[in-house]
C-alpha positions as CSV (number, residue, x, y, z in Angstrom):
1,X,176.8,36.5,115.0
2,X,174.7,33.4,115.5
3,X,172.2,32.6,112.8
4,X,169.3,30.4,113.9
5,X,167.0,31.5,111.0
6,X,165.8,29.5,108.0
7,X,168.8,28.1,106.0
8,X,168.0,30.3,103.0
9,X,168.9,33.4,104.8
10,X,172.3,32.2,105.9
11,X,174.3,33.1,102.8
12,X,173.3,36.8,103.2
13,X,174.1,36.8,106.8
14,X,177.4,35.1,106.4
15,X,178.4,37.6,103.6
16,X,177.6,40.5,106.0
17,X,179.5,39.0,108.8
18,X,182.5,38.3,106.5
19,X,182.5,41.8,105.1
20,X,182.3,43.4,108.5
21,X,184.8,41.1,110.3
22,X,182.2,39.7,112.7
23,X,182.4,36.0,113.8
24,X,179.7,33.9,112.1
25,X,178.1,30.6,113.3
26,X,174.9,29.0,112.0
27,X,172.9,25.9,112.8
28,X,172.0,24.9,109.3
29,X,172.7,21.5,107.7
30,X,172.4,23.0,104.2
31,X,175.4,21.8,102.2
32,X,175.2,24.6,99.6
33,X,175.3,27.2,102.4
34,X,178.4,25.5,103.8
35,X,180.1,25.5,100.4
36,X,179.3,29.2,100.0
37,X,180.7,30.1,103.4
38,X,183.9,28.3,102.6
39,X,184.5,30.7,99.7
40,X,184.2,33.8,101.8
41,X,187.3,35.8,102.8
42,X,187.3,37.4,106.2
43,X,189.4,38.3,109.2
44,X,186.9,36.6,111.5
45,X,185.9,33.0,112.1
46,X,183.1,31.8,109.8
47,X,181.8,28.5,111.2
48,X,178.7,26.9,109.5
49,X,176.9,23.8,110.6
50,X,177.0,24.1,114.4
51,X,173.8,22.3,115.0
52,X,172.9,18.9,116.7
53,X,174.2,16.5,114.2
54,X,177.4,18.5,113.6
55,X,178.1,18.5,117.4
56,X,177.9,14.8,117.3
57,X,180.4,14.5,114.4
58,X,182.8,16.9,116.1
59,X,182.9,14.5,119.0
60,X,183.4,11.5,116.8
61,X,186.2,13.3,115.0
62,X,188.0,13.8,118.3
63,X,187.6,10.1,119.2
64,X,188.8,9.0,115.8
65,X,192.1,10.7,116.5
66,X,192.8,8.2,119.2
67,X,193.0,5.3,116.8
68,X,195.8,4.5,114.3
69,X,193.1,3.3,111.7
70,X,189.4,3.8,111.4
71,X,187.5,1.4,109.1
72,X,183.9,2.6,109.6
73,X,182.0,5.4,111.1
74,X,178.2,5.2,111.6
75,X,176.4,8.3,112.8
76,X,172.8,8.0,113.8
77,X,171.2,11.1,115.4
78,X,167.6,12.0,116.2
79,X,165.6,14.7,118.1
80,X,162.4,12.9,118.8
81,X,159.1,13.6,120.6
82,X,159.0,12.0,124.1
83,X,155.3,11.2,123.6
84,X,153.4,10.8,120.4
85,X,149.6,10.7,119.6
86,X,149.6,10.8,115.8
87,X,149.8,8.0,113.2
88,X,153.2,9.2,112.0
89,X,154.7,9.1,115.5
90,X,156.1,12.5,114.5
91,X,156.2,16.1,115.9
92,X,158.1,19.2,114.9
93,X,160.8,20.4,117.3
94,X,162.9,22.6,115.0
95,X,162.8,24.5,111.7
96,X,160.3,23.0,109.2
97,X,162.2,24.7,106.4
98,X,165.5,23.0,107.4
99,X,163.8,19.7,108.1
100,X,162.3,19.5,104.5
101,X,165.6,20.6,103.0
102,X,167.6,17.8,104.5
103,X,164.8,15.2,103.7
104,X,164.9,16.3,100.0
105,X,168.6,16.6,99.1
106,X,171.2,13.8,98.5
107,X,173.4,12.8,101.4
108,X,177.1,12.7,101.4
109,X,178.8,9.5,102.4
110,X,182.2,7.7,102.1
111,X,181.8,4.3,100.5
112,X,184.9,2.1,100.1
113,X,187.2,5.0,100.7
114,X,185.6,7.4,98.2
115,X,183.1,10.2,98.5
116,X,179.6,9.5,97.1
117,X,176.0,10.7,97.2
118,X,173.0,8.6,98.3
119,X,169.3,9.4,98.0
120,X,167.5,10.9,101.0
121,X,165.0,8.7,102.9
122,X,166.7,5.5,101.6
123,X,169.1,3.2,103.4
124,X,166.6,2.2,106.0
125,X,167.9,0.6,109.2
126,X,165.9,-0.8,112.2
127,X,167.3,0.0,115.6
128,X,166.3,-1.3,119.1
129,X,167.3,1.0,122.1
130,X,166.3,-0.2,125.5
131,X,163.6,-2.3,124.0
132,X,162.0,0.5,121.9
133,X,161.9,0.4,118.1
134,X,163.5,3.1,116.0
135,X,164.6,3.5,112.4
136,X,167.3,5.5,110.6
137,X,167.5,6.7,107.0
138,X,169.7,8.9,104.9
139,X,169.3,12.7,105.2
140,X,171.4,15.5,103.8
141,X,174.0,17.6,105.7
142,X,174.6,15.5,108.8
143,X,178.2,14.6,107.8
144,X,179.2,18.3,107.4
145,X,182.7,18.3,106.0
146,X,183.7,14.8,107.4
147,X,183.6,13.3,103.9
148,X,186.1,15.9,102.6
149,X,188.3,15.3,105.7
150,X,188.3,11.5,105.8
151,X,188.1,10.5,102.1
152,X,190.8,7.9,101.5
153,X,191.3,7.6,105.3
154,X,188.1,5.8,106.2
155,X,186.5,3.0,104.3
156,X,182.9,3.8,105.1
157,X,181.2,6.8,106.7
158,X,177.5,7.5,106.9
159,X,175.1,9.8,108.7
160,X,171.4,8.9,109.1
161,X,168.5,10.6,110.9
162,X,166.9,8.4,113.6
163,X,163.1,8.5,114.1
164,X,160.5,6.4,115.8
165,X,159.4,3.4,113.8
166,X,156.6,3.9,111.3
167,X,157.3,7.5,110.5
168,X,159.5,6.8,107.5
169,X,156.6,5.2,105.5
170,X,154.6,8.4,106.0
171,X,157.7,10.5,104.8
172,X,158.1,8.3,101.8
173,X,154.5,8.7,100.9
174,X,154.5,12.5,101.3
175,X,157.9,13.3,99.7
176,X,158.1,10.6,97.0
177,X,154.8,9.0,96.2
178,X,152.9,12.4,96.2
179,X,156.0,14.1,94.7
180,X,155.7,16.9,97.3
181,X,159.5,17.2,97.4
182,X,159.1,19.0,94.1
183,X,156.8,21.6,95.7
184,X,158.5,22.3,99.0
185,X,156.3,25.3,99.8
186,X,153.2,23.2,99.8
187,X,155.0,20.6,102.0
188,X,156.2,23.1,104.4
189,X,152.8,24.8,104.8
190,X,151.2,21.3,105.3
191,X,153.7,20.4,108.0
192,X,153.4,23.7,109.8
193,X,149.6,23.6,109.7
194,X,149.0,19.9,110.6
195,X,152.0,18.5,112.4
196,X,152.1,19.3,116.1
197,X,155.1,21.0,117.7
198,X,156.7,19.9,120.9
199,X,159.4,21.1,123.3
200,X,159.3,17.8,125.2
201,X,161.8,15.9,123.1
202,X,164.5,13.2,123.4
203,X,167.8,13.3,121.7
204,X,169.4,10.1,120.5
205,X,173.1,9.6,119.5
206,X,174.3,6.3,118.2
């Protein structure tokens, strides 16, 4: 069973899969869902967090095994519009529900060898890729279970969402200054109604 629905339905779907012995995969980055799936008992494989960011961290985990020691792991991932026409330089290309969830919840990191939480939309970095400006900031869920796996083994491990420059200021205004992260339903309706969607996107891994 592959769940590509809104993250809020995944606990129910995972429970049904576990109870019936059906293999379960989901694309969510929701940390609470992952923690719930880990508690389920089943004769089948239950594998949450199989989306874009997690695919990147699986590759990095494989590469890390080739080294005797790893000091720092920096994961920067973004699915971005190839062309933009709005002030935010932003389009929707996947679940609005999931997007808002990861922009509102604290992000897991490893800092100086220990697990920690950091605030979403903070930790801003500027990136230049082939002469084009990007930025990256904390979002929830991208590390999946890497912080559990590598605590005490890696000094620093972080995941940040990459976006086109100038979009983070708009996110900060909407989520924090207007306090819309406290009213996610309004924020989701606003994004779905006013932010364009695109299938013509570009994926960045750093």
